[in-house]
N, C-alpha and C positions, 0 to 999 in steps of 0.2 A: 504494500500500500504506500502511496506517495506521502511525503511529509506535508503537513498542513501548518502554515505559518502561525495562524491564530491559535490553533490547538497547542502547539509547543509553547507559545507565549503564555497561554493560560496555565500550563503546567509549571513554567518557571515562576510565575506569580504565586502559584499555590505552594511552592516550596518555602515561601516566606511566612506561611500561615502554619502555626504549630499544630493545628487540627488536621491539616491536609498534607503536610510536607512528606510524610512517609509514603503515602500512596502516589504523590506526585513524583517523588524520586524514583520509585519503581517504574512508573510509566516512562519517565525520561530515559531510564536505562534501556528500555525496549526501543525507544526512538533512536538511540545512539547507533544501533546496528544498521540503520537504514542509510543508503548512500546520500552524501552531501549534507549530513546532519550538521557538520561544523559550519558550512556555508549558510545554512538556515539560521544558526545562532548569530553569525555576524550580521545577517540581515536584520534580525531583531534588535541587536545592539545599535545598529545605525539608524533605526527608524524612530524618529522623534515623537511619533504619535503614541508610542507605548510609554507607560509610566517609567520614570527614572529607575525605580527599584527593580522593575522587570528587566530593563536593559542591563542593569548592573548584575542581576542574577544570571542573565545570558552571558555576560562577559566572564563571570566566575565559572560558569559551566563550560564555556569554551576553553578557558585556561586549564581546567582539570582534564578536559577531553584531550587537549594537546599533550599534556604531560604523560598520559597513558598511551598515546598513539604515535608519539614522535620519539623514536629511540635515539640514544646518544651517538650511535655509530652511523647515523644517516639513513637507517632503514625506516620505512613507513608502513603503518598498518592501514593507511588510507589509499584511495585510488590516486594515480599520478595527476589526473586532471584536477582533483580536489586540492592536492598539495600545491600545484602551480597557482590556482585561484587564490588560495589563502595567502600565499606570498605576495601576490599582486595587489590584494585588497587591504592587507592589514595595516600598512604604513599610512595610507591615506585615511583610513578609519581612525587610527590613533590620533591624528592631528585634528579631528573634527568633533570628538566626543568630550563630555565633561571630564574633569580631572579624576573623579572617583572611578570612572570607567577606564581612563587612561592607565591607571595603576595596574589593573587586571590584564589589559591588553599588552602592557609593557612587559609583564612577566611572561606572557605567551611568546612574545617576540624573542625574549632572552632564551627561552627553551629552544626555540627553532634555531636561533643564531648559534647557540652552543653546539648544535648538531651540524648545521649546514654552512655557517659562514667560515671562510668566504668562498670556497671552491664550489659549493653546491648552491650558493646564493649570490652569484656574481652581480646581480642587478640591484642588490640592496643599497649600496652606497649611491649609485646613480639615482635611485628612487628617492632617497633622502635628500640629495642635492636639488632634485627637480622641484621639491616642495618648499624649499627655503624662500622666504620673501624679505624684502627690505623694510616692510612696514606692517607686518601682521605678527605681533609677538605671540599670540595664542597658537598659531600654526607652528611658529619656530620653536616654541617650548616643547611641543609634541615631538617634533623632528629631533631636536637636540637631546631630549630625554632618551630616545631610542639609541642615538649615536653613543652617548655616554655609557649607557648600560652595556654596550658591546665593546667599546674601545678601552674602557678602564681595566679590563682584564690583562692588558699588556704591562701594567705597572710593575708587578713583582717578578716578571718572567726573566730568565737568563737568555742571553743572545743565541740566536740560531738563524740559519738561512730561511727556514720556514717562517719564523716570526718577522724577519725583515721583509720578506716577500709580501706578507699580509699587510704590514704597515705601509709599504710602498704602494700597494694596490689601493689602499684607502687615501693616502696623501695625494696620489695622482689625480683622484677625482674630487676629494673633499677639501684639500688644502687651500686652494684659491678661493672657493666660495666661503670657506670658514673665515679667512682673513677679511674678505669683503663684508661679511655679516658682522664681524667684530667692529669694523670701522663704522658701519651704518648704525649699529646699536648704540655706539658711543655718541653719534650725532643725534639720535633720537632721544637719548637721555638728556642731552643738553637742551634740545628743543622743547622737551616736555617737563622741564624741571619744576614748573608751577602747576602741573596737572597730575595730581597725586595718583589717581587710579591708573592712568596710562604709564606714568613713571614707574610704578610698582611692577608692572608687567615687563618693562624693558630691563629693569634691574634684575629680575629673575632670569631673563634671557642671558644677561651678562654673567650672572653667577654660573650658569651652565657652560657658557663659552670659556670661562676661566678653567673650569674642571676639564673641559675638552682640550684646552691648550696643554694642560699637564698630561692628559692621556696620550696626545699625539707626539709629545716631546720627551716622554719618560725614558725611552731607550736612547735617543740621540736627538739633538736639536735639528729639525728639518731645515733645509736651505730656505724654504719659503718663510719660515719664522725668523731666520737670521736676517733676512732682507727687511723684516718688519718689526724688529725688536723694540723700536721706539713706542709701539702701541700697546703694551699689556702690563698688569700687576695683579696680586691676589694675597689672601691671608697666608696661604702656604708659603708663598715667596717671602713674606714678611717674617714668618717663623724661621725660615732658612737664614735670612739676613741676621736675625737676632741671635742665631746660634754661633755666628762668627764673631770672635772677640772684638776685632777692630771695627767692624760694621755695627756691632751692637752698641757701641758708644754713641751712635747717633741718637739713641733713645734715652741716654743718660742725662736728662734735663727735665726738670719738673714741668716746664711749659710745654715742651714738645710731647712729653709723655701724657700730659693731660689732654692734648689734642688727639693723640692716638687713641686714648681710652674713649674720649667723647665721640670721635668721628668713625672709629673702626671697631672697637670692642663692643661698646654699648649697643649700637644698631644691630649687631649680630648675636648678642646674647638675650636681647629683649624678646618677649613672647610675640609671636605673630598669629594672625588668624588661622593660618594653616596648622600651627601647633595645637591651638584650641580645638579646631575641627577634628584632628586625629584623636585628641584626648577624649572627645565626646563620641565620635563615630567609630573609631577603631581602637578601643581601649587596650586590648591585649597586645596589639602591634605596637602601640605607644610604649607599653611597659617593656616589651622585649627589646625594642630598639634602644631604650634608655638604659636597661640593665646590662645588656650583652655586648655593648660597644659597637652595635651595627650602625650607629649614627656617625661613623668616622667621616662621612662626606658632608655632614650637616654644617651649617654656618656656626651653630653654637659650639660644636666640637672644635672646629677650626679656630674660632676666636679664643676659646679656652686654651688650646695648645699654644697659641701666640702669646697670650697673657702669662701663662706659666713659664714659657721660655724667658720672657722679660723678667719674671719674678726670680728665676734662677740667677740671672745676671745682676739685678739691682733690687734685692729683696726689700731694703728699707724704703727706697724711693717708690717702688710699685705699691707696697703695702700702704704707704701714706697717701698716695694719689688716689688709688682705688678706694681706700677707706673713706675719702671725702665724698665720693659718689655713692657709696653704700649708705652713708649717713643722710645724704640728700634724698635718696629714694625712700628710706625708712621714714624720714620726716614727712615726705609727701603723702605716704599712706596714713600716718598718724593724724594729719590734718584733714584727710578725706578718705574714709575707708573704702570708697568706691574705686580708689586708685590701687586696687590689689595687684595689678600687673607690676607696679613699681616695687612692691614688696617682693614679688617673685624675682625680679631682677636683682634686688639687693641680696637676697638669700643665695642666688646663683653666684653672684660676684664674690660674696664672702667665702663660699665653699671653694671657689676656684683658687683664691689666694691663700686659704687656710690649709689646704691639703698639699702635702709634699710626697712625691713618689706615687707609684701606682697603687690602686686599691687592691687588696687581696680578697679572695673569695671567703676566707675564714675569718679575717680580722677587720676588713674594711681598710680605712686609712690608718696607718700605724705611726706616721710621723707628720707633725703639723708645724706650721709657721710659728716660730717662737714669738713673733711680734703681735700676734692676735690671740685672743682667749676664746677658744671654741665653746667652752661650757658657759661662760658669761653671755656670749651672743645667743646661745640657745635659751637660757633662762630669761633674758630680757626681751627677746624678739620672737621666739618660736614656741616655747612651752605652752603659752596660752592657747595657741591654735590647736595644739594637740588635745587640750582638755575640753575645749568647747564642743558641744554636741551639734550646734547649728550656728548659723550666722557667719560661717567661714567658707570662702570659696573653695571648691574641691581641689583645685590646683594648689592653693596655699596649704591645704591640709596635707596633700601629698608632699609638698616641699618640707613640711615639718617631719613627717615620717621618714622621708628620704634622708634628711639631715641626721636623724638618729641612726639610721641604717649605715650611712657613710662614716660617721665618726663614733661608731659604737665602741671602738677600742678605747676611746678617751674617757668614757664614763666609768666610775668606780662601782663596786657592788651596791653600795648604799644609794648611789644616784640612780642606778638601774632599777633598784627595788621601788623607787618612787616613780620612775618613768614607765615601767613595764605595764601596770594596770591600765593607764590611759591608752597605751599602744594597743593593748588587747581590745579595749572598748571600741576602737576604730574599725574592728572587724564587723561591727554592727552598722557601719555606714551603708546607705543605699547606693552610694557611688561605686561603680565597678573598680576603678583605678585605686580609690582610697582603700577599700577593704582588701584588695589584692596586695597593695604595698604594705599594708598592716601585716598580712600573712607572711610576706617576704621578710619583713623586719623581725617579726616574732621568731620565725624559723632560724634566722641568722643569730639572734641574741641567744637562743637556746643552744646554739653550737659554740658560742663565744667562750674562749678560755682566757685565764689570766696568765701572768708571766711564768707560773709554775706548771702550766698545762692543765689546770683544773677548770672545770666548767664554772662559769659565773653563776648560772642557775642550775641547781640540781633537782633531784626528784621531789624533795620536800618543799621546794619553792613553787613547783608547777602543779603538784598533785591537787591542791584545793581548787584549781581552775580547770583541771584537765577535762573532766566530764563535760562541762558546759562548753568549753572551748572546742572540743572535738565535735560535739553535737552541732554547734553552729557552723563549723567548717564543712561538715557533711551536708548541712542544709544548703549552703551556698553552692556546693558542687552539684547537688541533685535538683536544684531549682528548675532546670530545663532538662527533661529526660531524653531529649534527642541525643544520640550517641556522639555526634560531632561537637555539640555544645557542652555536654557533660564533661568531656575530656579536654575541653579547650584550655582550661586554666590549670597548668601543672603546678603553679606556685601554691595553690591551696592544698593539693595533695602532698606536696613536699612538706608543708607545715604539719599536716596530719602525721606523716612519717616521723618527723622530728619529735613531736610531742610523745608519740608512742615509744620512741627510743629512750627519751629522757625519763619517763615515769616508770619504765620497766614493769616490775610486778604490780605497780599501782593500778594497772588496767584490769586486774582480775575481776573486781566487783562489777564492771560493766563491759567485760570482754565480749559477751554474747551480742550485745547491741552493736558494738564496733564491727564485729565479724559479719553481722547481718548487712550492715552498710557496705562493707567491702565486697561481699559476695554479690549484692545487688548491683554495685558498680561494675563488677566483673561481667555479669550477665549482659549489661548494656554495652560495654566497650567491646565485648566479643562480637557483637553484630557488625561493627564497623570501626575497627581500631585505626585511629588516624593521628594520634599524638604520642609518639614513642616515649617522650619524656614523662608524660602523665602516667602511662602504665608502668614505667620503670619505678616511679615513686610509689605507685599503687602496689606493685609487687613487693617493694621493700617494706611498705607498711604492713602487708600481710605477714611478711617474715618477722618483722619486729613484734607483731602481736602474737604470733605462734611460738616464736623462740626467744621472745623478750628482747634480745639484743641483736642476734645475728639472723640473717635471712638464709633460707635454704636455696641452693642453686643447683639442685639436681645432682646428676652424676659427677659433673666437673667440680661442684662445690665440695662434695665428699672427698674427691681426690685431692683437691687443693688443700683441704684441711689436714692432710697427712703428707707433707711435702718431702719427707725424708725416706731413705731406703730405696731399693731397686723397684723397678716397675713390675707390678704383679703380672701373672700370665694373662689374667682377664684383660688388663689394660693394654698389654702387648697386642692381643687380638683386636681389641677395640681401636687401637691406633691404626692398624691396617685398614679398617673400615673408614676411619676418619679421613685417610689420605686418598680415598677414591674421589676423583673430581665430581662425579655425579652427586655425591652426598651434599655438596655445597651449592647445588642449583637453586634450592629453595631459599630465598632471601631471608625469610623469617627464622630459618634454622641457623643462620650464620653466627649470631651472638653466642648461642650456647656451644656451637661447634668450636668457635674460636677460643672460648673459655676453656673447653676441654683440651684442645690441642696445646694451648699455652701452659696448661697444668701438666701435660704428659711430657713435653719436650725436656724440661730440666732433669727429670728422673730417668728419661730414656735416651739421653744424649749419646751415650756410648753406642747403644744399639742403632740409633738413627744413622750414625756415621758408618758403622759396620754394614748395615743393610742398605746402604746407598739411598737413604730416604731424604737426604737434604734437598735434592732436586725436586721431588714431589711436593715437599713442603713449600719450597720457593715457588713452585707452580701455583699452589693455592694462594700464596702471597700476591703473585702477579694477577691472578684471576680477581681477587678482592679489590685490587687497585684499579680495576677498570670501571668500577661503579662508585659514584659519590656516596651511596648509602652504605657501602661496606669497606671503604678505603681505610678507615680508622682501625678496623680489625686486622687489616694487613700489617699495620705497624705493631700491633700486639704480638702477632706471630713472629715478625722479624726480630723484635726485641728479645723474645724468648730464645730464638736461635742464637742471637748474638751473645747473649749472656750465659748461655749453657754450653755452647760448642767451643773448642779451641779455635784460635784465629785461623790456623791452617785448614780447618774444616769448612770455612766459609769464604776465605780470601779469594778463591778463584771465581766465585759468583758475585763478588762485591761490585765490580764495575757494572754488571747487568742490573743489579739491585738499584744502584745509583741512577742508571739510565731510566729505569721505570719511574723512580721518584721524581727525577728532574723533568721528565715528560709531563708528569702531573702538575708540577710546579709551573710549567709552561702553559697551563690551560686554566688560569684564573681560579685556583682552589680557594675554599673558604679559610678563614683564619684558623679554625681548628686543625686543618690539615697542616698548615705552616707550623703551628705550635708543636704538633706531633713530630714533624720533621726535625725541628730544632731540638726537641728532647732527644730524638734519635742521634743527632750529631753529638750532643753532650754525653750521651751514653758511650759512644765510640771514643770520644776524646778522653773520657775519664778512665779508660781501661788500657792506658799505654803499657802498663806492666804486664798485660796479658797478650801483648803482640798487636794491640790496636792503637788507639791514640789519635791525636790530631794529624800527625804526619801520615799515618795509615790512611786516614780519610782524604787528605790532600793528594796523596800519591794516586789513589784510585779515581779521584775527580779528574786529575790530569789524563788518566787513561781514557776517560769518557770524552773529554774535550779540554784541550790545553788551555789553562788560564780560567776555567769556569768557576773555580773555587772562590776567587776574590769577589766577584759581584754577588754570588750567593751568600757568602759570609757577611758582606757589608750591608746588603739590602734585605736579607731575610734572617740570618742567624742572630746577629747582634741586636737589631731592633725587636725582633720577636721574643728574644730571651727575656726582655723586661716585661713582657705581657704574661709570662708564666705565673700562674696564681697558686697552684697546688704546692703545699710545703715540700713534698718529695721531689717535684719537678724543679723547684727553685734550688733545693739542695744539690740536685744532680747538676744543674747549671753552674753553681759555684765550684763544684769539683772539676767539671769539664773546663771551665775558663781558667781556673787556677793551674791545672795541669798543662793546659795549652801554654800559659805564660812560663811555667817552670821547665817543661820538658820538651817542647816542640823545637826541633832544629830549624824547621821551615820558618817559623815566626821569629826565631832569633836572628836568622840571616837574610832570608828572602823577603819576608813580609814585615819589615821593621816598623812601618807605620801601623800595620795591623796589630803589632804587639801593643802599641800605645792605646789603640782603640779598644782592644780586648781588655786591657787593664782598666780603662775608664768604664767599660760595661760591667766589669766585676765590681768595681767600687760602687757603682749605682745600684747594682743588685744587692750589695751588702748594706745599703742604706735601709732596706726593708728585708732583713733576713727571714728565712722561713721559720714558722712557729711549729712546735711539736704537735703531732696528731695523737690524740688520746685513743686508748684502746677501744673505747666504746664506739668510736666512729671510723675505725679502720675499714669496715665493710662498706658502709653507706656513704662516707664522705669521699666520694669520687666524683670526677667531672663527668656527669652522665649525659652531657649534650650529645655524645656519640654512642650512648648506651653500651659502654664497654663493660658494664657489670663488674667493675673492679679489675677487669683483665689487665688494664694498664699497669697495675702495681704487682700483679702476680709474679712475673719474672723477677722483679726486684726483691721480692720476699722469699722466693723459693729456689732461685738458681744458685749454682755453685760459686759464682763470682761476686755476689752481693748479698748482704752488705759486708764490706771488708772491715777488718779490725782497725785499719788505719784511716778509715773515713770518718767524717765528723758526725756527731749527733746534730739534729737540726737546730739545737739551741746554742751551739758554739762554732758556727761556721766561720765567723770573723777570725776567731783565734786559730782555727784550723788552717784557714787560707794563709794567714800571716806566717804561721809556723812552717807550713809546707814550702812557701816561697823562701823563707829564711834558710831552711835546710838545703834547698836547691841552690841558693846563692853560695853556701859553703861548699857544696859539691862542685860547683862550676867556678870556684876561685873568684867570687865577687862579681860574676858577670851579670847577675840579676840586678844588683845594686847599680851597676853601670847603666843598664837599660832604664832603670827608674830615673836616674839623673839626667839622661839624655833624651828620653822619648816621652816624658810626661810633663804636663804643666806643673807649675810650682804647687798649686793647691792639691792636685792629685798625688804628686810625689810625697807631700807631707802626710797625707792620709794613709797611703800604702806603707810608708816607712814606719808609721805609728803602729800599724798592724804587725809588721815584721819585727818590731822591737818587743 
């Protein structure tokens, strides 16, 4: 039967109605099997006669349809004529629909581009260029959004012929029109400086053009840009300038700095309507973007990076100047409470200058600006917003909760005892973002430890609140019984998990009620599992309830709990089955299989080498690296091999392993992938006494491509090292960097500048050293964004090479690093001290020598 436009539109509209959505979704699933279903969706999206919600539902349905029918390797489940039509219509449609629909179509374009650009979509750039106009900012915004979403993936990649061919393909067609649009946009901004609405649109265009300038020049400055250098600037550029000592002095003046803050920082950190719209219309995305650092391209993040760079250079001056603006905005709010946006700006500015170093997942901000008082600012300007039940703007309420969340390490037990009940009360807010942030903060506070590693809040503190707290959290989760809505908010389930872990046996009196909720949620999620993070925490909550502290993870969990001794006959046979490639075909089985294999490898290492099983295991590693959804598990398996086998058992395969990883780095991987790669580097660098080490890594990099190590080390390893948040990852990075400085011949002779940069990275890492992980949380306190189920730590806990007796506890890494470098200096007849004196700034030299003394 042919597709009917009106009928499909009615079904899309019905999915928005909680009474009809199940039947409507089933009916839409049947329609998907008919030819040209995707084209019908695009027709609905483009038809202005349909309600906006219906069109938006059509765009969302189209995005999901594309994700399931457009494979990463360029194969299609659609007819070829349908594929061609989609490509020909999508860009034009993107430029003509409202921004809410653009977001969905933009994701669809990214999926298609990841698969087909540029060799199977050669017309894309020409299509984009043909739609650029000198005087229509709305159309240009749509075009430039598409371009940026595709071209920004070049930023972290290492040089290759394929990459330069792709960039040249784009520049040949896009370069000249880009420069012309940059010039015409600048003219339009000047011409419309008194027309607020029009000016706003052109400034948004300019913002995208600046991002694209960086995309197009991130590998090398194109000739067309060299010819037009007099025309461009950006916040990223200013941050780079402020990083260079001599140029940074341009800002070392109260008057100049005041102008910079007023004209550059403030306009970019102040709330805009688009921020408020996302807060209200897409609350869960607002929260994730804010918490997970996916706002790296936003104006607020860029302005904050610039401000903190200035703060690093001129702490007293920046604190004083920004402090005046903070006072100004707070006074404006006190005189007129409707000026709540001013208070939001003040809190944001204060947080930006008060925090030093990166926030850690376990402790938040650990080091603060000594020139400001974090607790006094909270008591005088924020605490009241936390206590009030009404009369406070939701965004201001979130600001208050987030402030506690960010600076949780700074509060004492007595201060937290006073602040915790009001924080819990905010779980009763009717606002989605407010109660979710409250759950996030409660969960992190319950995990918070003091300097001795003891939890700030124990069972006796939480037990009186536990029953009502858990009941309310379940009520929030179960408010909408639709599977996709029930599991939407993983932060609520994470809070439930944490409460159950903390109260331990205290759950006994109402365990049946909690179990009933968890089983009910299981039944619903099983119908349509769509949020892996949610059901990870759900699984851990079940485990915490059943076994009080530890969750059961089936066969692999039982095996990992007995990490010593030889591999039993049962597990030897099981290992053979696990190595069969077909076993790994089901994506849903990969987490458990990876957990099992990484538990087997350390105890079966000798047999793995003798039975020539290294290659089959690396074949599984390669298979998992081909999919975004399984690539993290590939690292788990690789690390297990690396830490269990002698270097001679894996060295012949190492160039191939690096080639696989570098190829993935060359295709715009997520931050999580880069962090796992960096952890892998530090793991290698830390094992120089086992035949590995930094020189081993460099030697094999040169085998893959001569000179490739330097750009990867400078643009990925060193910057991403500072982003590592888990205590054991940061400890591993300290060991890896220290041993690179002390033991690497390549860094001593060939990469002398790299030695200095490595030392600076180590010192920055030691500003916020890792905190100890308590035994109660070894199982569940893992970074579960990748659903590794603790796999990431398994090799480090069970393999023969770790932990070593001469490695530091996470509480004394500064002392260990200084002592290790001092011993290396003695071994090398004072060479390390010579490097310190000649390759470091005076400030860095003094800090490192203090550690070594």
